[in-house]
MIKOL-386863 format. One record per residue: x, y, z of N, C-alpha, C, O in turn; residue in one letter. Coordinates in steps of 0.02 Angstrom, whole numbers, padded with zeros to 5 digits, always signed. Each point is the difference from the previous one (the first is absolute). Layout:
# residues N
XYZXYZXYZXYZA...
END
This chain:
# residues 341
-04126+01830+00138-00066-00020-00023-00053+00028+00048+00007-00007+00060M-00059+00040-00089-00052+00029+00041-00048-00053+00025-00006-00054-00029G-00030+00070+00083-00052-00045+00025-00064+00012-00039-00003+00044-00043S-00048-00083+00059-00064+00009-00033-00029+00069+00011-00040+00023-00041L+00058+00010+00095-00029+00065+00016+00042+00058-00025-00018+00058+00010L+00075-00073-00043+00040+00055-00026-00006+00001-00076-00056-00001-00026T+00111+00004-00010-00004+00010-00072-00022-00062-00037-00043+00005-00045L+00070-00062+00061-00014-00059-00041+00012-00064+00039+00047-00003+00040S-00089-00048-00051+00013-00065+00030+00046-00044-00042+00009-00059+00016P+00020+00086-00069+00036-00041-00047+00074+00015+00003+00020+00056+00016F+00022-00106-00032+00072+00009+00006+00028+00047-00053-00025+00004-00056P+00077+00033+00075+00034+00045-00047+00059-00036-00032+00041-00031+00035A-00037+00035-00103+00053-00037-00033+00038+00039-00053+00049-00025-00027T-00071+00087+00011+00031+00037-00055+00021+00069+00024-00032+00029+00043M+00085-00003-00072+00023+00067+00015-00028+00049-00052-00029-00021-00051A+00038+00086+00064-00023+00051-00046+00037-00007-00067+00061-00009+00001I-00096+00014-00058+00032-00009-00064+00044+00059-00019-00011+00055+00024P+00060-00065-00068+00040+00056-00023-00040+00045-00045-00049-00021-00032P+00069+00085+00028-00035+00048-00042+00020-00009-00073-00043+00005-00044V+00106-00018+00030+00024-00002-00068-00031-00059-00038-00008-00054+00027N-00009+00067-00090-00032-00050-00042+00038-00005-00066+00025+00050-00026R-00021-00111+00000+00030-00008-00066-00046+00029-00053-00061+00002+00010A+00088+00023-00066-00043+00028-00053-00045-00054-00028+00022-00055-00015P-00087+00072+00006-00046-00050-00026+00012-00014-00074+00028+00041-00036P-00050-00101+00015+00005-00020-00070-00067+00009-00033-00053-00008+00032R+00054+00023-00096-00062+00009-00037-00030-00069-00017+00036-00047-00016E-00102+00043+00021-00032-00062-00018-00065-00011+00037-00008+00025+00055G-00037-00061-00084-00065-00015+00029-00010-00075-00002+00013-00032-00052V-00036+00002+00108-00008-00072+00000-00050-00021+00053-00026+00042+00037S+00012-00107-00032-00036-00034+00054-00075-00003-00014-00031+00049-00021R+00002-00107+00032-00072-00009-00003-00031+00034+00060+00027-00002+00055M-00085+00033-00066-00031+00038+00053-00058-00037+00032-00039-00034-00034L+00034+00040+00099-00058-00027+00037-00052+00056+00004+00016+00058+00012R-00078-00076-00021-00054+00050+00002-00027+00005+00071-00013-00050+00033R+00004+00112-00011-00028+00014+00066-00060+00047-00008+00001+00048-00039Y-00054-00063+00077-00057+00045+00005-00011+00015+00074-00011-00046+00039R+00014+00109-00021-00002+00020+00070-00060+00044+00014-00011+00050-00034L-00028-00069+00083-00055+00039+00027-00052+00019-00053-00037+00048+00009A+00035-00086-00063-00052+00012-00050+00009+00062-00042-00042+00014-00043G+00097+00024+00053+00009+00061-00040+00068+00001-00034+00016+00049-00035V+00025-00100+00044+00067+00000-00027+00012-00065-00038-00016-00054+00024S+00044+00060-00085+00014-00058-00042+00069+00009-00030+00011+00045-00041D+00036-00088+00060+00069+00008-00022+00009-00014-00074+00052+00017-00028S-00101-00048-00006+00006-00012-00071+00003+00065-00039+00018+00001-00059S-00037+00055+00090+00004+00065-00033+00072+00021-00016+00011+00045-00040R+00038-00077+00072+00070+00015-00016+00020-00027-00069+00050+00022-00028W-00087-00069+00001+00018-00029-00064+00001+00054-00054-00048+00036-00008E+00103-00032-00027+00007+00048-00054+00025+00068+00022+00010+00043-00043G+00000-00032+00108+00026+00065+00022+00073+00008-00022+00040-00046+00007F-00025+00104-00035+00067+00014-00026+00040+00038+00053-00014+00058+00014Q+00064-00091+00013+00043+00032+00050+00049+00048-00034+00019-00009-00058F+00001+00059+00096+00058+00040-00015+00059-00026+00041-00010-00034+00051R+00070+00050-00072+00059-00027+00032+00010+00021+00072+00037-00034+00036G-00068+00090-00014+00011+00023+00068-00063-00003+00042-00004+00034+00052D-00046-00073-00072-00063-00004+00037+00011-00028+00070+00047-00039+00013D-00091+00059+00032-00001-00024+00069-00069-00031+00012-00051+00032-00013I+00050-00094+00037-00063-00033+00018-00001-00008+00075+00043-00032+00029V-00094+00062+00003-00008-00004+00073-00052-00054+00013-00059+00010-00013I+00081-00066+00040-00043-00058+00010-00003-00018+00074+00051-00021+00029S-00109+00031+00002-00006-00011+00072-00064-00039+00015-00048+00005-00038T+00047-00043+00092-00065-00024+00025-00042+00060+00022+00027+00051+00019P-00093-00058-00021-00042+00056+00022+00015+00022+00071+00014-00041+00044P-00018+00107-00033+00008+00032+00065+00070-00011+00030+00007-00010+00060K+00043+00012-00103+00068-00013+00022+00048+00057-00015+00061-00009+00001S-00088+00068-00016+00044+00057-00015+00003+00017-00073+00048+00032-00022G-00099-00051-00016+00001+00012-00072+00003+00075-00015+00044+00023-00036T-00091+00015+00063-00004+00072-00014+00062+00035+00026+00024+00048-00031T+00002-00070+00086+00062+00029+00028+00057-00009-00050+00036+00048-00015W-00028-00108-00012+00054-00012-00048-00013+00038-00065+00047+00025-00031M-00110-00021+00009-00015+00040-00059+00023+00073+00010+00029+00030-00045Q-00043-00003+00104+00019+00069+00013+00076+00008+00004+00027+00049-00025M+00006-00097+00055+00073+00003+00002+00029-00001-00071+00045+00039-00015I-00072-00082-00027+00023-00001-00070-00015+00066-00034+00042+00026-00037C-00101+00002+00049-00018+00064-00031+00048+00055+00022+00023+00040-00041A-00007-00038+00105+00047+00050+00025+00068-00006-00032+00032+00050-00016L-00009-00112+00006+00065-00011-00031-00001+00016-00075+00046+00031-00027L-00099-00052-00007-00004+00011-00072-00005+00074-00016+00032+00024-00046V-00072+00013+00085-00011+00071-00013+00046+00046+00040-00003+00061-00006F+00045-00092+00048+00050+00037+00040-00031+00052+00046+00032+00050+00016R-00094-00061+00005-00032+00048+00045-00072-00019+00012-00026-00045-00033G-00008+00080+00079-00069-00019+00019-00054+00024-00049-00057-00022+00005P+00073+00068-00051-00050+00023-00047-00010-00052-00054+00048-00020-00035R-00110-00003+00027-00015-00053-00048-00044+00029-00056-00041+00044+00012L+00050-00068-00073-00038+00027-00057-00072-00026-00004-00038+00025-00041P+00020-00074+00081-00068-00028-00001-00012-00036+00066+00046-00006+00041A-00106-00020-00032-00013-00040+00060+00040-00065-00003+00014-00026-00054R+00004+00002+00112+00045-00057+00003-00029-00061-00035+00037-00037-00033L-00101+00025+00040-00031-00058-00032+00000+00005-00076-00004-00051-00034T+00009+00113+00008+00006+00009-00073+00072-00007-00023+00013-00025-00055E+00034+00049+00096+00070-00008-00017+00022-00073+00005+00042-00023-00039L-00070-00013+00087+00020-00069+00014-00062-00044+00003-00020-00020+00055S-00010+00005-00112-00064-00037+00001+00009-00072+00021+00052-00031-00010P-00105+00004+00039-00005-00071+00015-00020-00035-00065-00060-00001-00017W+00108-00026-00019-00012-00024-00068-00051-00056-00002-00039-00005-00047L+00039-00038+00097-00044-00059+00000-00072+00017+00017-00045-00040-00012D+00032+00099+00038-00066+00017+00026-00049+00012-00058+00016+00036-00048M-00075-00065+00054-00047-00001-00056-00050+00057+00002-00055-00007-00026E+00071+00063+00056-00044+00057+00001+00013+00049-00057-00036+00049-00008T+00088-00062-00031+00013+00035-00063+00017-00053-00052+00025-00053+00017D-00038+00067-00080+00018-00048-00051+00075-00007-00003+00037+00048+00013T-00014-00108-00030+00072-00010-00004+00030+00043-00055+00058+00021+00005V-00096-00008-00058+00024+00042-00054+00013+00071+00025+00050+00031-00019E-00095-00005+00061+00009+00068+00024+00059+00005+00049+00035+00050+00002S-00024-00103+00038+00057+00000+00046+00065-00004-00039+00048+00037+00014V-00045-00081-00063+00060-00005-00042+00014+00066-00035+00058+00022-00003F-00109+00010-00023+00009+00064-00036+00025+00054+00047+00043+00040-00018A-00071-00038+00079+00022+00051+00048+00073-00010+00019+00038+00048+00006A-00018-00110+00003+00070-00014+00017+00046+00014-00058+00055+00026+00009L-00077-00041-00070+00041+00013-00059+00011+00075-00008+00052+00021-00026E-00100+00020+00047+00005+00072-00008+00043+00033+00053+00018+00059-00007A+00000-00095+00059+00040+00031+00053+00072+00012-00024+00033-00046-00023Q-00009+00109+00029+00068+00015-00023+00053-00016+00052+00059-00003-00016P-00080-00008+00078+00047-00011+00055+00012-00075+00011-00032-00041-00032H+00078+00026+00076+00011-00070+00018-00062-00028+00033-00027+00031+00046R+00004-00088-00069-00064-00027+00023+00009-00045+00061+00048-00038+00005R-00097+00042+00041-00002-00044+00058-00072-00023+00008-00045+00040+00012F+00035-00105-00019-00065-00029-00010-00019-00043+00060+00042-00039+00026I-00103+00045-00004-00024-00036+00059-00032-00067-00020-00032-00005-00052K+00043-00046+00094-00036-00063-00007-00001-00035+00067+00043+00010+00043T-00093-00053-00034-00003-00046+00057+00011-00072-00024-00016-00047+00036H+00042+00039-00096+00013-00066-00028+00068-00026+00023+00049+00036-00004T-00045-00098+00028+00065-00030+00018+00047-00002-00060-00021+00008-00057P+00085-00018+00071+00051+00006-00051-00009-00052-00056+00016+00015-00058L-00041-00074+00074-00007-00051-00052-00060+00012-00045-00012-00038-00047D-00026+00091+00060-00055+00020-00044+00016+00061-00042-00043+00023-00038G+00104+00003+00044+00020+00060-00036+00048-00017-00057+00042-00044+00008L-00047+00079-00064+00050-00010-00053+00070+00014+00027+00011+00049+00036P+00036-00092-00052+00068+00006+00025+00044+00033-00053+00012-00029-00053S+00011+00089+00068+00043+00037-00045+00061+00022+00039-00006+00036+00049D+00064-00057-00070+00062+00013+00038+00018+00074+00002+00042+00020+00040D-00074+00021-00082+00013+00072+00000-00041+00036+00053+00015+00057+00017R-00066-00089+00008-00049+00030+00046+00020-00015+00072+00025-00054+00015V-00036+00102+00030+00012-00011+00072-00066-00017+00034-00049+00038-00005T+00047-00095+00039-00059-00023+00036+00010+00012+00074+00046-00028+00031Y-00088+00070-00002+00005+00020+00070-00057-00030+00040-00058+00010-00016V+00076-00047+00067-00050-00030+00045+00005+00033+00069+00054+00017+00023C-00111-00006+00009-00002+00024+00069-00037-00051+00042-00057-00019-00016V+00088-00003+00070-00033-00044+00047-00021+00038+00062+00026+00054+00015G-00072-00083+00022-00023+00028+00063-00021-00057+00045-00023-00051-00023R+00032+00060+00088-00024-00051+00046-00072-00016-00018-00043+00044+00003D+00029-00106-00023-00068-00017-00023-00054+00016+00051-00057+00015-00019P+00073-00018+00083-00050+00016+00050-00021+00073-00005-00059+00015+00008R+00106+00030-00020-00017+00070-00010-00036+00011-00066-00045+00042-00004D+00064-00080-00048-00035+00006-00064-00073-00019+00008-00044+00031-00030A+00030-00082+00070-00069-00021+00011-00041+00054+00035-00057+00014-00019A+00087+00018+00069-00035+00053+00036-00010+00060-00046-00053+00032+00001I+00103-00016-00041-00006+00056-00047-00055-00014-00051-00036+00046-00020S+00030-00108-00002-00053-00018-00046-00069+00012+00031-00046+00024-00033L+00039-00041+00097-00063+00013+00034-00017+00074+00001-00058+00019-00011G+00108+00023+00025-00011+00072-00002-00019+00024-00070-00044+00042-00008N+00076-00071-00042-00013+00016-00070-00073-00016-00017-00035+00041-00031H+00013-00100+00051-00069-00021-00014-00050+00047+00034-00050+00019-00030I+00064-00002+00092-00045+00044+00038-00005+00070-00031-00051+00034+00008N+00104-00013-00042+00003+00068-00026-00018+00005-00074+00005+00054-00030N-00025-00109-00001-00013+00001-00072-00069-00027-00016-00032-00033+00040S+00012+00047-00101-00064-00024-00025+00013-00048-00058+00007+00021-00057N-00003-00086+00071+00018-00048-00053-00051-00001-00057+00018-00019-00056P-00080+00039+00070-00049+00001-00054+00020+00049-00055-00014-00012-00059E+00048+00067+00078+00023+00048-00050+00053-00032-00045+00002+00012-00060A+00041-00054+00090+00051-00035-00038-00032-00051-00048+00021-00006-00057L-00070-00029+00082-00034-00051-00041-00036+00033-00059+00001-00026-00056I-00033+00084+00069-00033+00036-00055+00050+00023-00052-00013-00006-00060R+00070+00031+00083+00051+00023-00047+00026-00057-00042+00011+00007-00060A+00000-00065+00091+00023-00059-00037-00053-00024-00049+00016-00016-00057R-00078+00013+00080-00054-00024-00043-00008+00043-00062-00018-00025-00053A+00031+00090+00059-00004+00045-00058+00052-00017-00053-00008+00018-00058A+00062-00052+00079+00054-00016-00047-00005-00071-00025+00005-00012-00060V-00015-00036+00105+00003-00071-00020-00066-00037+00008-00004-00059-00017V-00047+00092+00044-00065-00033+00004-00012-00034+00066-00001+00033+00052G-00009-00099-00053-00025-00037+00058+00048+00004+00059+00060+00011-00008S-00088-00021+00068+00039+00003+00061+00052-00055+00002-00010-00054-00029A+00066+00067+00064+00056-00047+00003-00006-00047+00059-00050+00000+00035G+00102-00040-00024-00003-00053+00050-00002+00025+00072-00014-00039+00045P+00026+00103-00033-00003+00025+00068-00068+00029+00017-00007+00033+00051A-00042-00044-00094-00067+00025+00013-00049-00057+00006+00014-00056-00023T-00070+00070+00055-00051-00051+00005-00039-00004-00066+00013+00039-00046S-00058-00087+00040-00034-00012-00064-00045+00058-00020-00017+00006-00059T-00004+00037+00106-00042+00056-00019+00040+00063-00015-00028+00054-00007D+00096-00061+00003+00041+00056-00020+00019+00047+00056+00032+00051-00012G-00050-00067+00073+00020+00042+00057+00065-00025+00030+00019-00058-00009R+00014+00102+00047+00064-00019+00031-00011-00057+00050-00049-00001+00036A+00096-00045-00035-00004-00056+00047+00006+00026+00071+00046+00039+00014R-00090-00057+00032+00002+00026+00068+00062-00024+00038+00025-00055-00011P-00001+00099+00056+00058-00015+00042-00023+00000+00073-00046+00036+00017Q+00078-00077+00026-00018+00002+00072+00008+00070+00028+00048+00035-00016P-00094-00015+00059+00004+00067+00030+00048+00004+00058+00032+00051+00010G-00027-00105+00028+00045+00000+00058+00073-00004-00025+00016-00042-00041D+00028+00087+00067+00069+00000-00026+00038-00064+00011+00041-00019-00041P-00054-00017+00097+00034-00063+00011-00025-00053-00048+00039-00038-00029V-00105+00035+00019-00027-00048-00048+00026+00015-00071+00015-00045-00038E-00011+00109+00022+00025+00019-00066+00073-00021-00009+00020-00022-00053R+00019+00030+00107+00070-00021-00004+00005-00074-00015+00039-00020-00043F-00078-00022+00079+00005-00072-00011-00029-00020-00067+00022-00049-00030W-00072+00085+00006-00025-00012-00067+00057+00010-00051+00007-00039-00047H+00033+00091+00057+00057+00016-00044+00054-00053+00007+00031-00020-00050W-00018-00002+00111+00053-00050+00012-00020-00068-00029+00042-00034-00030V-00104+00013+00039-00020-00068-00016-00026-00008-00072-00011-00056-00022D+00001+00111-00013-00024-00005-00069+00048-00045-00040+00060+00013-00002D-00088-00065-00030+00042-00050-00033-00009+00000-00075+00020-00047-00034D-00050+00100+00007-00011+00003-00072+00064+00016-00037+00049+00025+00029A-00050-00039-00093+00053+00022-00045+00066-00036+00009+00002-00059+00016G+00054+00097-00029+00001+00072-00007-00019+00026-00069+00000+00061-00010P-00016-00105-00038-00014+00023-00068-00062+00044-00002-00002+00049-00037D-00049-00067+00075-00061+00041+00006-00011+00010+00075-00017-00048+00035V+00028+00108-00011+00003+00009+00073-00025+00068+00021+00000+00048-00039A-00020-00044+00102-00006+00062+00036+00069+00014+00032+00039-00046+00008E-00025+00108+00011+00060+00011+00041-00003-00042+00063-00049+00003+00037P+00101-00042-00023+00001-00044+00057+00072-00019+00016+00046+00016-00038C-00036-00051+00093+00067-00021+00020+00032-00045-00052+00059+00007-00016L-00097-00054-00010+00027-00047-00050+00026+00037-00060+00055-00014-00024K-00094+00061-00002+00021+00038-00059+00060+00044+00017+00047+00004-00040Y-00047+00027+00098+00055+00044+00020+00066-00038+00002+00049+00023-00029T-00047-00079+00064+00062-00038+00006+00021-00031-00066+00060-00005-00015L-00108-00016-00025+00018-00025-00067+00032+00056-00042+00052-00011-00031H-00082+00069+00032+00027+00058-00037+00072+00014+00021+00045+00005-00042H-00034+00001+00107+00067+00015+00024+00049-00057-00018+00058+00013-00014L-00083-00074+00016+00044-00057-00017+00024+00002-00072+00056-00022-00014G-00098+00047-00032+00022+00003-00070+00057+00049-00009+00043-00009-00043T-00042+00062+00084+00056+00047-00003+00061-00027+00039+00056+00007-00023F-00069-00037+00079+00055-00027+00040+00041-00050-00040+00061-00002+00005W-00096-00039-00044+00035-00052-00039+00045+00031-00053+00047-00033-00023D-00059+00094+00003+00041+00033-00051+00036+00062+00027+00017+00045-00038R-00006-00043+00103+00028+00059+00032+00072+00014-00022+00024+00056+00008R+00010-00106-00035+00069+00011-00023+00002+00025-00072+00055+00017-00024Q-00111-00013-00010+00000+00025-00069+00020+00074+00000-00020+00036+00046A+00059-00014-00094+00025+00069+00000-00053+00053-00007+00011+00058+00017P-00071-00076-00042-00052+00049-00010-00061-00011+00045-00054+00025-00013N+00064-00063+00067-00053-00012+00050+00025+00027+00067+00055-00017+00022V-00096+00058+00011+00021+00030+00063-00059-00002+00049-00057+00014-00018V+00073-00032+00080-00051-00007+00052+00010+00054+00054+00055+00011+00025L-00110+00023-00009-00002+00047+00055-00052-00024+00051-00042-00042-00015F+00046+00070+00075-00047-00020+00052-00025+00061+00037+00038+00047+00014H-00101-00048+00003-00034+00055+00034+00037+00019+00065+00008+00059+00015Y+00013-00110+00023+00034+00013+00063+00066+00038-00012+00017+00044+00039T+00019-00063-00091+00063+00034-00015-00012+00072-00024+00040+00044+00016D-00093-00033-00054-00017+00067-00021-00018+00044+00060+00019+00058+00002L-00054-00086+00046-00015+00038+00061+00062+00016+00040+00007+00054+00029L+00040-00102-00026+00059+00008+00041+00051+00048-00030+00033+00036+00036A-00027-00036-00102+00051+00041-00034-00025+00019-00069+00024-00028-00050D-00071+00074+00047-00031+00018-00064+00053+00027-00048+00001-00020-00059L+00041+00065+00082+00050+00029-00045+00048-00053-00026+00017-00002-00059E+00006-00042+00104+00046-00051-00020-00030-00047-00052+00034-00019-00048G-00097+00001+00056-00033-00044-00048-00014+00036-00066+00004-00031-00053E-00020+00095+00057-00009+00038-00062+00066+00006-00038+00001-00004-00062M+00053+00013+00098+00065+00003-00033+00018-00069-00030+00030-00003-00054R-00048-00050+00088+00012-00067-00028-00038-00010-00065+00028-00027-00048R-00091+00049+00047-00039-00007-00061+00029+00044-00056+00005-00022-00057L+00015+00083+00073+00030+00044-00051+00062-00033-00030+00010+00004-00061A+00030-00036+00103+00060-00034-00026-00018-00058-00046+00031-00008-00052A-00081-00031+00072-00022-00057-00042-00026+00025-00067+00013-00031-00052V-00050+00086+00053-00030+00027-00061+00048+00042-00041-00016+00020-00056L+00075-00006+00083+00048+00042-00035-00021+00072-00005+00015+00034-00049G-00051-00009+00100-00024+00069+00001+00046+00041+00044+00007-00014+00060I+00025+00064-00089+00044+00045+00038-00041+00057+00030-00039+00032-00035A+00049-00020+00099-00037+00052+00036+00051+00047+00033+00044-00024+00035V-00051+00089-00046+00043+00048+00034-00011-00004+00075-00056-00009+00024D+00110+00016+00014-00005-00006+00073-00049+00050+00030-00035-00016+00047E+00033+00076-00075-00045+00050+00030-00073-00012-00018-00044+00035+00025D+00031-00084-00068-00069-00017-00018-00029-00053+00046-00061-00005+00006T+00103-00034+00026-00025-00057+00040-00049+00020+00055-00050-00035+00008W+00061+00089+00030-00048+00015+00053-00071+00010-00025-00048-00023+00032P+00039+00055-00090-00067+00010-00027-00031-00066-00023-00060-00010+00007A+00102-00035-00034-00026-00065-00022-00023-00042+00059-00054-00029-00001L+00095+00027+00052-00018-00040+00059-00061+00028+00034-00045-00037+00021V+00041+00104-00015-00059+00031+00030-00062-00016-00041-00053-00012+00028S+00059+00013-00094-00057-00014-00043-00026-00070+00006-00058-00013-00016G+00100-00034+00039-00020-00069+00008-00026-00015+00071-00016-00057+00014A+00013+00107+00029-00026-00012+00067-00076-00008-00002-00033+00028-00044S+00006-00066+00091-00072-00012+00000-00040+00064+00013-00054+00008-00028F+00080+00036+00070-00037+00062+00013-00007+00041-00064-00054+00026-00015D+00109-00020-00023-00003+00038-00063-00045-00035-00051-00038+00033-00035R+00042-00098+00032-00042-00036-00048-00074+00005+00019-00043+00006-00043M+00028-00008+00108-00069+00007+00022-00027+00069-00019-00057+00006-00021R+00098+00045+00027-00020+00068-00019-00016+00005-00075-00037+00045-00021D+00066-00090-00018-00011+00001-00073-00042-00060-00022+00008-00023-00057R-00051-00001+00101-00036-00062-00013-00040+00002-00064-00003-00050-00037A-00028+00105+00021-00041+00005-00060+00042-00008-00063-00026-00019-00053A+00090+00032+00058+00046-00007-00056+00036-00067+00000+00019-00024-00053E-00009-00006+00112+00044-00058+00006-00035-00065+00014+00028-00053-00014L-00088+00053+00041-00034-00063+00017-00020-00037-00064-00012+00031-00051A+00010-00097+00054-00023-00039-00058-00075+00007-00010-00037+00021+00045P+00016-00038-00105-00072-00001-00018-00036+00067+00010-00061+00001+00006E+00098+00055-00004-00034+00064+00005-00036+00019-00064-00039+00048-00001V+00051-00085-00053-00035+00013-00063-00067-00035-00003-00038+00009-00048T+00022-00050+00098-00065-00036+00002-00047+00037+00046+00011+00003+00061I-00064+00025-00088-00047+00040+00039-00031-00041+00056-00025-00055-00011D+00028+00083+00071-00033-00030+00057+00035-00058+00032-00028-00033+00044G+00091+00019-00064+00033-00058+00028+00020+00011+00073-00011-00043+00042F+00041+00101-00027+00024+00013+00068-00053+00036+00041-00031+00047-00024W+00021-00069+00085-00041+00037+00048+00039+00060+00026-00029+00054+00008K+00092-00063+00006+00045+00054+00023+00068-00013-00032+00036-00044+00022D-00019+00083-00072+00061-00015-00038+00062+00008+00044+00049-00036-00010V-00050+00082+00058+00057+00006+00046+00007-00061+00044+00055-00016+00023R-00111-00019-00011+00002-00059+00042+00038-00058-00032+00018-00048+00034G-00004+00053-00099+00042-00052-00031+00068-00002+00033+00029-00054+00010F-00002+00113+00008+00064+00004+00035-00013+00001+00075+00016+00049+00034F-00046-00102-00010-00026+00000+00069+00055-00003+00053-00003+00036+00050K+00053-00078-00061+00047-00013+00054+00072+00004-00022+00038+00043+00023N-00018-00088-00066+00070-00001-00022+00048-00022+00054+00052+00030+00009G-00071-00082+00027+00043-00024+00055+00005-00076-00004-00033-00032-00041S+00073+00004+00085+00009-00072+00005-00021-00024+00069+00004+00037+00049A-00027-00099-00045-00017-00029+00065-00072+00012+00022-00015-00009+00059G-00029+00030-00105-00070+00012+00020-00033-00064+00024-00047+00003+00040Q+00071-00060-00063-00030-00064+00019+00006-00015+00074-00039-00040+00027W+00086+00072+00007+00011-00016+00071-00061+00014+00044-00011-00033+00050R-00028+00083-00069-00060+00017+00039-00059-00045-00017-00052+00004+00033S+00059-00046-00083-00055-00042-00023+00007-00073+00019-00049-00034+00014L+00112+00009-00013+00011-00072+00005+00029-00019+00068+00044+00034+00026L-00069-00088+00001+00024-00027+00064+00059-00047-00013+00012-00018-00058S+00026-00001+00110+00053-00049-00010-00026-00065-00031+00035-00030-00042P-00095+00008+00061-00028-00060-00030-00015+00010-00074+00011-00044-00041E-00035+00105+00024-00012+00015-00070+00064-00004-00041+00000-00025-00056D+00055+00049+00085+00063+00001-00036+00027-00070-00012+00031-00013-00051L-00042-00032+00098+00020-00069-00010-00040-00030-00059+00028-00033-00043V-00092+00045+00042-00042-00024-00055+00024+00031-00066+00005-00034-00051R+00008+00099+00052+00023+00035-00061+00066-00029-00025+00009-00011-00059Y+00038+00000+00106+00065-00028-00019-00008-00067-00035+00034-00015-00049E-00080-00026+00074-00012-00065-00031-00025+00007-00071+00019-00038-00044G-00063+00085+00033-00026+00012-00068+00056+00024-00046+00004-00024-00057R+00038+00069+00079+00055+00024-00041+00046-00057-00020+00022-00004-00057V-00009-00041+00104+00045-00055-00015-00031-00049-00050+00036-00036-00034R-00103+00035+00030-00032-00040-00052+00010+00030-00069+00001-00036-00050Q+00005+00102+00047-00003+00036-00063+00067+00023-00028+00004+00018-00058L+00048-00019+00099+00062+00033-00021+00061-00036+00027-00004-00040+00046S+00062+00057-00076+00063-00025+00025+00025+00045+00057-00023+00057+00005T+00067-00082+00038+00025+00042+00055+00033+00064-00023-00010+00052+00032P+00049-00053-00086+00033+00061-00023-00050+00053-00022+00006+00058+00019D-00054-00078-00059-00051+00048-00023-00039+00027+00059-00013+00060+00004V-00007-00104+00042-00038+00021+00058+00039+00049+00043-00028+00049+00024A+00092-00062-00015+00042+00045+00041+00004+00068-00031-00009+00051+00035A+00023-00048-00100+00006+00066-00032-00067+00036-00002-00003+00060+00010W-00051-00097-00024-00066+00030-00004-00019+00035+00065-00034+00051-00002A+00054-00078+00059-00020+00027+00064+00050+00048+00030-00017+00038+00045H+00080-00037-00069+00051+00041+00032+00036+00047-00047+00027+00050+00023S-00027-00064-00088+00038+00040-00046+00074-00015+00003+00021-00044+00038G+00018+00080-00077+00073-00011-00001+00031+00017+00067+00046-00034+00023W-00069+00088+00009+00028+00019+00065-00010-00054+00052+00045-00012+00041G-00104-00021-00041-00012-00054+00048+00043-00060-00014+00022-00033+00047G-00009+00018-00111+00041-00058-00016+00073+00011+00018+00037-00048+00011L-00016+00111-00008+00070+00015+00016+00014-00003+00075+00058+00001+00021A-00112-00006+00019+00009-00002+00073+00028-00067+00023+00011-00010+00060C
END
């Protein structure tokens, strides 16, 4: 078990899961919980979506490796780094209200390849289809909070609000009454605690610790389901090829051995940064990014160490214990590799 200053203050209780999965059964079920995130995402848009039998749904808390997993799926689906369109067009954020739901459904219906769809909706807000593979990526929430701060600094939320307003009209719950983006603390430490202590939702929420741990908990509770698979940012950093091979096995995608080096290289942060205009999210929204390459700013773990004191970590640990179970907290902060220690 790590100390507060290492990987995680939480106990490890689970080993790495097996790769082999039982064949999924056909069927759709379960009442859905509605989530609205950051004023631009509404999970009710999933209602009426027609799945194909081999669809992949990538469901992550914000700033937890979403684009990385989208790219990994793209590399596996297309068997190489050459993509037929921008990543955000190949793998749209279905819940996002900057395009009409009809246009998103039509674009996905027109795709001839295996589909991989992005969402930040927890598992209990998504239609449950036993033929579909649901992929979750976790990340140390402390790093996700810092990454969110970098994201905010590098983006123009007013561009996002304008794009949403053009589709659905009035501003959403993440905006102030005059339609402008809700202000965030400028100091990085204050911003971190704002993210940690935010107690809204999770049904209507900003990205925050409460939403992140709730999201991961919905996947953790169903981790034994044959069509639910959990990955972690730390494990991807430690063994990218091994985790990509694990995903290929889960998805039933056969890859020639001589193809693997190009796939793994294509999923590296340096290569993705070089292709930022093609791979970053929201590149279809004019004026959203200040520096599109800056979206791929770091791609590392443990950034929180330079921000938080030992006293801060004690306070943070107490908040996590209010919001989550020990098993979920341990996996969220350490990944499968940390739990195996």
